[in-house]
C-alpha positions as CSV (number, residue, x, y, z in Angstrom):
1,X,-0.1,0.0,0.0
2,X,1.4,3.2,-0.9
3,X,1.9,5.8,1.7
4,X,0.9,9.3,1.0
5,X,3.9,11.9,1.8
6,X,2.4,14.2,4.7
7,X,1.4,17.5,3.7
8,X,3.5,20.8,5.0
9,X,1.1,21.4,7.9
10,X,1.6,17.9,9.3
11,X,5.2,18.1,8.6
12,X,5.6,21.4,10.6
13,X,3.5,19.5,13.4
14,X,5.5,16.7,13.4
15,X,8.7,18.7,13.6
16,X,7.5,20.9,16.5
17,X,6.3,17.6,18.4
18,X,9.8,16.3,17.6
19,X,11.5,19.3,18.9
20,X,9.1,19.6,22.1
21,X,10.1,15.9,22.8
22,X,13.9,16.1,22.3
23,X,13.6,19.8,24.4
24,X,11.8,17.3,27.5
25,X,14.3,14.7,27.0
26,X,17.2,17.2,27.3
27,X,15.7,19.2,30.4
28,X,15.1,16.2,32.3
29,X,18.8,14.9,31.3
30,X,20.0,18.4,32.4
31,X,17.9,18.0,35.4
32,X,18.9,14.6,36.5
33,X,22.6,15.9,35.9
34,X,22.6,18.7,38.1
35,X,21.1,16.3,40.8
36,X,23.6,13.8,40.5
37,X,26.2,16.8,40.4
38,X,24.7,18.1,43.6
39,X,24.6,14.9,45.3
40,X,28.4,14.0,44.4
41,X,29.9,17.3,45.1
42,X,27.4,17.2,48.8
43,X,29.1,14.1,49.3
44,X,32.7,15.4,48.7
45,X,32.1,18.2,50.9
46,X,30.8,16.2,53.9
47,X,34.5,15.1,55.3
48,X,34.6,12.2,58.0
49,X,37.0,12.2,60.9
50,X,40.1,10.2,60.7
51,X,41.3,7.6,63.2
52,X,44.9,8.7,64.8
53,X,47.0,6.0,65.7
54,X,49.8,6.5,68.3
55,X,53.4,7.6,67.1
56,X,51.8,9.3,64.2
57,X,53.4,12.1,62.3
58,X,51.6,14.6,60.6
59,X,52.2,15.8,56.7
60,X,52.5,19.5,56.4
61,X,52.6,19.8,52.7
62,X,53.0,23.3,51.7
63,X,51.3,22.7,48.4
64,X,48.4,21.7,50.2
65,X,47.7,25.2,52.0
66,X,46.0,27.5,50.1
67,X,44.2,30.8,51.5
68,X,43.1,31.8,54.6
69,X,39.8,29.8,54.8
70,X,39.8,26.1,54.0
71,X,37.5,26.0,50.6
72,X,34.1,25.1,50.5
73,X,32.6,21.8,48.9
74,X,31.7,23.6,45.7
75,X,35.1,25.6,45.3
76,X,37.0,22.5,46.4
77,X,35.4,20.3,43.9
78,X,37.1,22.4,41.1
79,X,40.4,21.8,42.6
80,X,43.0,18.5,41.6
81,X,44.2,18.3,45.0
82,X,42.6,18.3,48.6
83,X,43.6,21.5,50.5
84,X,43.5,23.2,53.7
85,X,43.1,26.9,54.6
86,X,46.2,28.6,56.7
87,X,43.8,29.1,59.6
88,X,42.8,25.6,60.0
89,X,46.1,24.3,59.2
90,X,47.7,26.4,62.1
91,X,44.9,25.3,64.4
92,X,45.7,21.8,63.5
93,X,49.4,22.3,64.3
94,X,48.4,24.0,67.6
95,X,46.3,21.0,68.7
96,X,48.8,18.6,67.7
97,X,51.2,19.7,69.9
98,X,49.4,18.4,73.0
99,X,47.8,15.3,71.1
100,X,49.8,12.5,72.7
101,X,49.1,10.4,69.6
102,X,51.3,13.0,67.4
103,X,54.9,12.4,67.6
104,X,56.2,15.0,65.3
105,X,55.7,16.8,61.8
106,X,57.1,16.0,58.3
107,X,57.4,19.5,56.7
108,X,57.4,18.4,53.0
109,X,58.2,21.8,51.0
110,X,58.0,20.5,47.2
111,X,55.3,21.6,44.8
112,X,54.5,25.3,44.4
113,X,53.3,27.0,47.2
114,X,50.6,29.6,47.1
115,X,51.8,31.0,50.5
116,X,53.1,34.4,50.6
117,X,55.5,35.9,53.4
118,X,52.7,37.0,55.7
119,X,50.9,33.3,55.7
120,X,54.5,31.7,55.9
121,X,55.5,33.5,58.9
122,X,52.0,32.9,60.6
123,X,52.7,29.0,59.9
124,X,56.2,29.2,60.9
125,X,55.4,30.5,64.3
126,X,52.8,27.6,64.6
127,X,55.5,25.1,63.7
128,X,58.3,26.6,65.8
129,X,55.9,26.7,68.9
130,X,55.0,22.8,68.2
131,X,59.0,22.1,67.8
132,X,59.3,24.3,71.3
133,X,57.0,21.9,73.0
134,X,59.6,19.0,72.3
135,X,58.2,17.5,69.4
136,X,60.5,16.8,66.2
137,X,60.0,18.7,63.2
138,X,61.6,17.4,60.1
139,X,61.6,19.0,56.6
140,X,62.1,17.5,53.4
141,X,62.4,18.7,49.7
142,X,63.4,17.9,46.3
143,X,64.1,21.6,46.0
144,X,63.0,24.4,48.5
145,X,61.8,27.7,47.3
146,X,62.9,31.0,49.2
147,X,59.7,30.9,50.9
148,X,59.7,27.2,51.5
149,X,63.1,27.4,53.1
150,X,62.4,30.2,55.1
151,X,59.5,28.1,56.8
152,X,61.8,25.0,56.8
153,X,64.6,26.6,58.4
154,X,63.3,26.0,62.1
155,X,63.3,22.2,61.4
156,X,65.3,20.2,63.7
157,X,66.6,18.3,60.6
158,X,66.5,19.8,57.3
159,X,66.8,17.1,54.4
160,X,67.4,17.8,50.9
161,X,67.2,15.5,47.9
162,X,70.9,14.7,46.5
163,X,70.2,16.3,43.1
164,X,68.1,19.1,44.4
165,X,68.7,22.5,45.4
166,X,67.7,25.6,47.2
167,X,67.0,28.8,45.6
168,X,68.2,31.3,48.1
169,X,69.3,34.4,46.4
170,X,67.7,37.4,48.2
171,X,64.3,39.1,47.0
172,X,63.9,41.1,43.9
173,X,60.9,42.7,42.7
174,X,59.8,42.6,38.8
175,X,56.2,44.6,37.9
176,X,54.8,44.2,34.2
177,X,54.1,47.3,32.2
178,X,51.3,47.1,29.8
179,X,51.6,50.8,28.4
180,X,53.6,49.6,25.1
181,X,51.4,46.7,24.4
182,X,48.2,49.3,24.7
183,X,50.1,51.6,22.2
184,X,50.2,49.0,19.7
185,X,46.6,48.1,20.1
186,X,45.5,51.8,20.1
187,X,44.3,52.0,23.7
188,X,45.1,55.2,26.0
189,X,44.8,54.5,29.6
190,X,44.0,57.8,31.2
191,X,45.3,57.9,34.9
192,X,43.6,60.3,37.6
193,X,45.1,60.1,41.1
194,X,46.0,62.8,44.0
195,X,48.7,65.1,43.3
196,X,50.4,64.2,46.4
197,X,49.9,60.4,45.7
198,X,53.3,59.9,43.9
199,X,53.6,56.5,45.6
200,X,50.3,55.1,44.6
201,X,51.9,53.5,41.8
202,X,48.9,50.6,40.4
203,X,47.9,52.5,37.6
204,X,51.2,53.6,36.4
205,X,51.4,50.0,34.7
206,X,49.4,51.4,32.0
207,X,50.8,54.3,31.8
208,X,54.6,53.8,31.7
209,X,56.9,51.3,30.6
210,X,59.4,51.5,33.9
211,X,59.2,52.2,37.2
212,X,58.5,55.4,38.3
213,X,61.2,56.7,41.2
214,X,58.3,56.8,44.1
215,X,57.5,53.1,43.4
216,X,61.4,52.1,42.9
217,X,62.1,53.8,46.1
218,X,59.0,52.0,48.4
219,X,59.5,48.5,46.7
220,X,63.3,48.5,47.7
221,X,62.2,49.7,51.3
222,X,59.6,46.8,51.4
223,X,61.5,44.0,50.2
224,X,64.6,44.9,52.2
225,X,62.4,44.9,55.3
226,X,61.0,41.6,54.3
227,X,64.5,40.3,53.4
228,X,65.9,41.4,56.7
229,X,63.2,39.6,58.5
230,X,63.8,36.5,56.7
231,X,67.5,36.5,57.3
232,X,67.5,37.2,60.8
233,X,65.0,34.4,61.4
234,X,66.5,31.8,59.3
235,X,70.2,33.0,61.0
236,X,68.5,32.6,64.5
237,X,67.2,29.2,63.6
238,X,70.2,27.8,62.0
239,X,72.9,29.0,64.5
240,X,74.5,31.1,61.7
241,X,75.3,35.0,61.0
242,X,73.1,37.1,59.1
243,X,76.2,38.3,57.2
244,X,77.1,34.5,56.1
245,X,73.6,34.0,54.8
246,X,73.9,37.3,52.6
247,X,77.2,36.0,51.6
248,X,75.4,32.6,50.2
249,X,72.8,34.6,48.5
250,X,74.9,37.0,46.9
251,X,77.2,34.0,45.3
252,X,74.8,31.3,45.1
253,X,77.0,29.0,46.7
254,X,74.3,27.0,48.6
255,X,72.2,26.7,45.5
256,X,73.3,23.3,44.3
257,X,72.7,20.5,47.0
258,X,76.5,19.9,47.9
259,X,76.8,23.9,48.3
260,X,73.7,23.7,50.4
261,X,75.4,21.1,52.8
262,X,78.6,22.6,53.0
263,X,77.4,26.1,53.9
264,X,75.1,24.4,56.4
265,X,71.7,25.5,55.1
266,X,70.9,21.5,55.3
267,X,71.5,19.0,57.5
268,X,71.2,15.9,55.2
269,X,71.2,14.7,51.3
270,X,69.1,11.8,51.2
271,X,65.8,10.5,49.3
272,X,62.3,10.7,50.4
273,X,62.7,6.8,51.5
274,X,65.4,7.7,53.7
275,X,63.5,10.2,55.2
276,X,60.7,7.8,56.1
277,X,62.8,5.5,57.5
278,X,64.8,8.0,59.7
279,X,61.2,9.2,61.3
280,X,60.2,5.3,62.0
281,X,63.7,4.5,63.5
282,X,65.0,7.5,65.2
283,X,61.8,9.2,66.1
284,X,59.3,6.1,66.4
285,X,57.2,7.8,63.5
286,X,54.8,4.4,62.5
287,X,52.2,6.4,60.6
288,X,52.3,9.5,58.3
289,X,48.8,11.4,58.3
290,X,48.1,14.7,56.2
291,X,47.5,17.8,57.7
292,X,44.5,18.2,56.1
293,X,42.6,15.2,57.1
294,X,43.9,16.1,61.0
295,X,42.5,19.6,60.3
296,X,39.2,17.9,60.0
297,X,39.3,16.2,63.2
298,X,40.7,18.9,65.2
299,X,37.7,21.1,63.6
300,X,35.2,18.6,64.5
301,X,35.7,18.5,68.0
302,X,33.0,20.3,70.1
303,X,33.4,23.7,71.9
304,X,30.4,24.0,74.7
305,X,31.9,27.4,75.5
306,X,28.7,29.5,75.5
307,X,31.0,33.1,74.6
308,X,32.3,33.2,71.1
309,X,34.6,35.8,69.2
310,X,33.7,36.1,65.5
311,X,36.4,35.9,62.7
312,X,35.2,37.4,59.6
313,X,37.3,36.6,56.7
314,X,37.8,39.4,54.1
315,X,40.3,37.9,51.3
316,X,40.7,39.1,48.0
317,X,40.1,42.1,45.9
318,X,37.5,44.3,47.0
319,X,34.3,44.9,45.2
320,X,31.2,45.9,45.4
321,X,27.9,43.2,46.0
322,X,27.3,40.1,47.3
323,X,28.8,36.8,46.3
324,X,26.9,34.5,44.0
325,X,27.5,30.7,43.7
326,X,31.3,31.1,45.5
327,X,34.0,33.5,44.7
328,X,37.3,34.7,46.0
329,X,36.9,38.2,46.6
330,X,35.9,41.0,49.5
331,X,32.3,41.5,48.7
332,X,31.4,44.6,50.1
333,X,27.8,43.6,51.1
334,X,28.8,40.1,52.5
335,X,31.0,41.7,54.8
336,X,28.7,44.4,55.9
337,X,26.1,41.9,56.5
338,X,28.6,39.8,58.6
339,X,29.9,42.4,60.6
340,X,26.3,43.6,61.3
341,X,25.2,39.8,62.0
342,X,28.5,39.3,64.6
343,X,27.5,42.6,66.1
344,X,23.9,41.6,66.9
345,X,24.7,38.1,68.1
346,X,24.6,38.0,71.8
347,X,27.2,35.2,72.0
348,X,29.5,37.0,70.2
349,X,31.6,38.8,72.7
350,X,34.3,40.4,70.2
351,X,35.1,40.5,66.3
352,X,38.2,39.8,64.9
353,X,38.2,41.1,61.1
354,X,40.7,39.0,59.4
355,X,41.9,41.1,56.4
356,X,44.0,39.5,53.7
357,X,43.2,42.1,50.7
358,X,45.1,44.3,48.3
359,X,42.5,46.5,48.3
360,X,39.7,47.4,45.3
361,X,36.7,49.6,44.8
362,X,36.4,52.5,47.2
363,X,32.5,52.8,47.3
364,X,32.7,49.0,48.6
365,X,35.8,50.2,51.1
366,X,34.0,53.1,52.3
367,X,30.8,50.8,53.2
368,X,32.8,48.2,55.3
369,X,34.4,50.9,56.8
370,X,31.1,52.4,58.2
371,X,30.3,48.8,59.2
372,X,33.2,48.3,61.4
373,X,32.3,51.8,63.2
374,X,29.1,50.6,63.7
375,X,30.1,47.1,65.3
376,X,32.8,48.7,67.4
377,X,30.3,50.6,69.2
378,X,28.8,47.3,70.4
379,X,31.8,45.2,71.1
380,X,35.3,45.1,70.5
381,X,36.9,44.7,67.0
382,X,40.4,43.6,66.7
383,X,42.0,43.4,62.9
384,X,44.3,40.5,62.1
385,X,46.3,41.2,58.7
386,X,47.6,38.5,56.5
387,X,50.0,38.7,53.7
388,X,48.5,42.3,52.7
389,X,46.0,44.9,54.1
390,X,46.6,47.8,51.8
391,X,44.8,50.6,50.3
392,X,40.8,49.6,51.0
393,X,42.0,46.4,52.9
394,X,43.6,49.1,55.3
395,X,40.7,51.4,55.2
396,X,38.4,48.8,56.4
397,X,40.9,48.0,59.1
398,X,42.0,51.2,60.5
399,X,38.8,52.0,62.4
400,X,39.1,48.9,64.8
401,X,40.6,48.8,68.1
402,X,43.7,47.1,67.6
403,X,45.4,46.2,64.4
404,X,47.7,43.0,64.6
405,X,50.1,42.6,61.7
406,X,52.8,40.1,60.6
407,X,56.3,41.7,60.5
408,X,56.1,40.5,56.6
409,X,52.7,41.8,56.0
410,X,52.4,44.8,53.1
411,X,50.0,47.0,54.4
412,X,49.2,50.9,54.1
413,X,49.2,52.5,50.4
414,X,46.7,55.0,51.7
415,X,45.7,56.5,48.5
416,X,43.5,56.4,45.8
417,X,43.3,56.4,41.8
418,X,40.9,56.2,38.7
419,X,41.4,54.7,35.3
420,X,39.5,55.6,32.5
421,X,40.4,53.9,29.0
422,X,40.1,55.6,25.6
423,X,39.7,53.0,22.9
424,X,38.9,55.5,20.0
425,X,42.1,54.7,18.0
426,X,41.7,51.2,18.4
427,X,38.4,51.1,17.0
428,X,39.2,53.7,14.2
429,X,42.6,52.3,12.9
430,X,42.3,48.8,14.1
431,X,38.6,47.6,13.6
432,X,37.7,50.1,11.0
433,X,34.8,51.3,13.5
434,X,33.8,55.0,14.0
435,X,31.3,56.7,16.5
436,X,29.4,60.0,15.9
437,X,27.4,61.9,18.6
438,X,24.3,63.7,19.5
439,X,24.2,65.3,22.8
440,X,21.6,67.6,25.0
441,X,24.3,69.1,26.8
442,X,28.1,70.3,26.7
443,X,29.7,67.0,28.6
444,X,26.9,64.7,27.6
445,X,29.4,62.2,26.0
446,X,32.3,63.3,27.9
447,X,32.9,60.3,29.8
448,X,32.9,57.9,26.7
449,X,35.5,55.5,26.2
450,X,35.8,56.4,22.7
451,X,37.5,59.6,23.0
452,X,39.8,61.5,25.6
453,X,38.5,62.8,28.7
454,X,36.8,66.7,28.5
455,X,38.9,69.4,30.5
456,X,35.5,69.6,32.8
457,X,35.4,65.5,33.4
458,X,39.1,65.8,33.8
459,X,38.8,68.1,36.5
460,X,35.4,66.8,37.7
461,X,37.2,63.0,38.2
462,X,40.5,64.9,39.8
463,X,38.4,66.6,42.6
464,X,37.0,63.1,43.0
465,X,39.8,61.5,43.9
466,X,41.5,64.3,45.9
467,X,38.1,64.5,47.9
468,X,38.3,60.7,48.7
469,X,41.8,61.1,49.6
470,X,41.1,63.5,52.1
471,X,38.1,61.2,53.6
472,X,40.8,58.3,53.4
473,X,43.1,60.2,55.4
474,X,40.6,61.6,57.8
475,X,39.6,58.2,58.8
476,X,42.8,56.9,59.4
477,X,43.5,60.0,61.5
478,X,40.4,59.5,63.4
479,X,40.9,55.4,63.8
480,X,44.7,55.8,65.0
481,X,44.4,59.0,67.2
482,X,46.8,60.9,64.7
483,X,46.4,64.1,63.0
484,X,45.4,64.7,59.4
485,X,49.3,66.0,58.5
486,X,50.8,62.9,60.5
487,X,48.7,60.4,58.5
488,X,49.5,62.4,55.1
489,X,53.2,62.4,55.6
490,X,53.2,58.7,55.6
491,X,50.4,58.2,53.3
492,X,50.3,59.5,49.7
493,X,49.8,56.0,48.5
494,X,53.1,54.5,50.2
495,X,53.2,50.9,51.2
496,X,55.1,49.5,54.6
497,X,55.8,46.2,55.9
498,X,54.4,45.6,59.2
499,X,57.7,45.7,60.9
500,X,58.0,49.4,59.5
501,X,54.3,50.2,59.9
502,X,54.8,49.8,63.9
503,X,57.1,52.5,63.8
504,X,54.8,55.2,62.5
505,X,51.3,54.2,63.7
506,X,49.7,52.5,61.4
507,X,49.9,49.0,63.0
508,X,49.9,48.2,67.1
509,X,51.5,44.9,67.5
510,X,52.8,42.2,65.5
511,X,51.5,38.4,65.3
512,X,48.9,36.1,63.6
513,X,45.5,35.2,64.3
514,X,46.1,33.8,67.6
515,X,47.3,36.9,69.0
516,X,44.2,38.8,68.1
517,X,41.7,36.2,69.4
518,X,44.0,36.5,72.4
519,X,43.5,40.5,72.4
520,X,39.8,40.4,71.5
521,X,39.2,38.1,74.7
522,X,40.7,40.1,76.9
523,X,39.1,43.1,75.5
524,X,35.7,41.3,76.0
525,X,36.6,40.0,79.5
526,X,36.0,36.3,78.6
527,X,38.3,33.5,79.1
528,X,37.2,30.3,77.1
529,X,35.5,31.0,73.8
530,X,34.6,29.4,70.7
531,X,34.9,30.7,67.3
532,X,32.1,31.5,64.9
533,X,33.3,32.3,61.0
534,X,31.7,34.8,58.7
535,X,30.5,35.3,55.9
536,X,29.0,32.0,56.9
537,X,29.5,29.5,54.2
538,X,26.8,28.4,52.0
539,X,25.8,24.8,51.4
540,X,26.5,23.1,48.0
541,X,23.2,23.1,46.4
542,X,23.0,27.1,47.6
543,X,26.2,27.7,45.7
544,X,25.1,26.0,42.8
545,X,21.4,27.3,42.6
546,X,23.3,30.9,42.7
547,X,25.6,29.9,40.2
548,X,23.2,28.6,37.5
549,X,20.1,30.2,38.8
550,X,18.7,33.6,39.4
551,X,22.1,34.7,41.0
552,X,23.8,34.9,38.0
553,X,23.4,38.5,36.4
554,X,23.6,37.1,32.7
555,X,25.4,35.0,30.2
556,X,28.9,36.8,30.0
557,X,29.0,36.8,34.1
558,X,27.8,32.8,34.0
559,X,30.6,32.1,31.6
560,X,33.4,34.5,33.6
561,X,32.4,32.1,36.7
562,X,32.6,28.9,35.0
563,X,35.9,30.1,33.5
564,X,37.3,31.2,36.8
565,X,36.4,27.9,38.3
566,X,38.0,25.9,35.7
567,X,41.1,27.9,36.3
568,X,41.5,26.3,39.6
569,X,42.6,23.2,38.0
570,X,45.2,24.8,36.0
571,X,48.7,24.3,37.3
572,X,49.8,27.5,39.3
573,X,53.3,27.8,37.4
574,X,52.2,27.9,34.1
575,X,52.1,31.0,31.9
576,X,52.6,33.5,34.8
577,X,53.1,36.4,32.8
578,X,49.9,36.1,30.7
579,X,48.4,35.3,34.0
580,X,49.2,38.3,35.5
581,X,48.2,40.3,32.3
582,X,45.1,38.9,32.4
583,X,44.3,39.3,36.0
584,X,45.1,42.7,35.7
585,X,43.5,43.8,32.9
586,X,40.2,41.8,34.1
587,X,40.0,43.8,37.2
588,X,40.3,46.9,35.8
589,X,37.8,45.8,32.9
590,X,35.2,44.6,35.6
591,X,35.6,47.4,38.3
592,X,33.7,50.5,38.3
593,X,34.4,54.1,39.8
594,X,37.7,54.9,42.0
595,X,40.2,52.2,43.1
596,X,42.0,51.8,46.4
597,X,44.3,48.7,45.5
598,X,47.7,47.3,45.3
599,X,49.3,46.4,42.1
600,X,51.5,44.0,43.8
601,X,51.1,39.9,44.3
602,X,54.1,39.2,46.4
603,X,54.7,35.5,46.7
604,X,57.2,33.6,48.9
605,X,59.3,32.2,45.7
């Protein structure tokens, strides 16, 4: 029987029905995939405790300590390796010091560590206290970075692979400048900053192709301060003279394994298996347990104290708004909310604001500073500075009752700047695109990115940065009980180390989060306490809902977030220069308004 072909209407109906069915099946599969993803990520984030056997050596792997706060389930799922935050790592080491089942610590300094000098000092102090309590610390690496050796130098025995090396050569700084690249692209970056803020060099990377005299002066001062601290610390631990360490750095005589042994930088040249045998034979170490697993045990221990101290983490670039899904920035609205919640929580007797930020958007900075002032009216607020607390990071800190910093913390940079790109030449000469204008008023198009700022717009923006600088200096003067002129002399966008900042009144005392918590407890008049962490961590389902749901602003934002998540899997030592360029340009592109931030990422390499 011959079948008649379907007419046009029936064909369209069949096609439409097929599309509906395929879409329904696709949607169902997507939904099921999301459920599987949520369940799997949820299971990944629900960690169980580990049985600790007698005669256990904790393995502290520097490559597995990342950030101040341990990554949440969704963040952790995009990482190839299990990591632990610095604060949980320090708490675990301090708990291990009194744990009878923990015999000692094996410090592994291989791999790429994300710890900068401030974090390294905090970790080193905890390891040193552990060792001073009578338990051994043994260090091993196939190759020590300079920062890794700084942390390992406290060990009772420092071991190095026979073919390894120690990158001990002094500190240097290298700033990447983009002006020539932007010139080739036809992009002019217009920099606006207060006339007195010559040290505020963040915007100079777009307008110069070399260091300004002021920037060179401040970089030389702060890397010199960090190096002096590092050398003095290593010398004290190794029983050496500082002059000898500087000679070794100058002539690179301790770089190769034989030279490192001859110059007493290390105690033994051996393989990792030899170290494991040593731990068993000489220190009765029968089990190696990763610190990240032990940290889960420590965090799971109940604390029945009715009093609490809030620890509010402010880590990353300062930006407006709230985090959607997950983020590694200091979101202004989230920190304001956290400060308000901690201030209103009756069980919280004091607040410790943990700042680890190079700064960022001035509006977010002002909002958070205002929230610190409001919280301080209700209970003590203590600031603990990490690797850096500069620019906007310092403004939000300056109104606290006490500021605690590491000697190697980068702080200060009290200043502000603005950048406005002019891409008109790029559009015309490179892309063949032209613009024309119609306006109702003289300056209707004066802030267009396709032409230079008009004189009136430039004058307006210059006044804006000058006015904000005065506000910033005034905030610091009020918070630090100084005069405006006293702050202005040490401000002007200049960067200082924590060690130098004490002498000029920007910091009160040197130490880590432990010291800040102790001061907070003393100010609040409490003995035992538990720690409440803010901003409160969102569960995996909430993070996914915000990432893929209404929390996403648009497809471009979603793409950026996914791209950021995928970059967590990238090796940290690949394409450093490209990463730096991408990071800096992306931050400028995504930021609005005035900026109070550093151009530096100081890594203990």
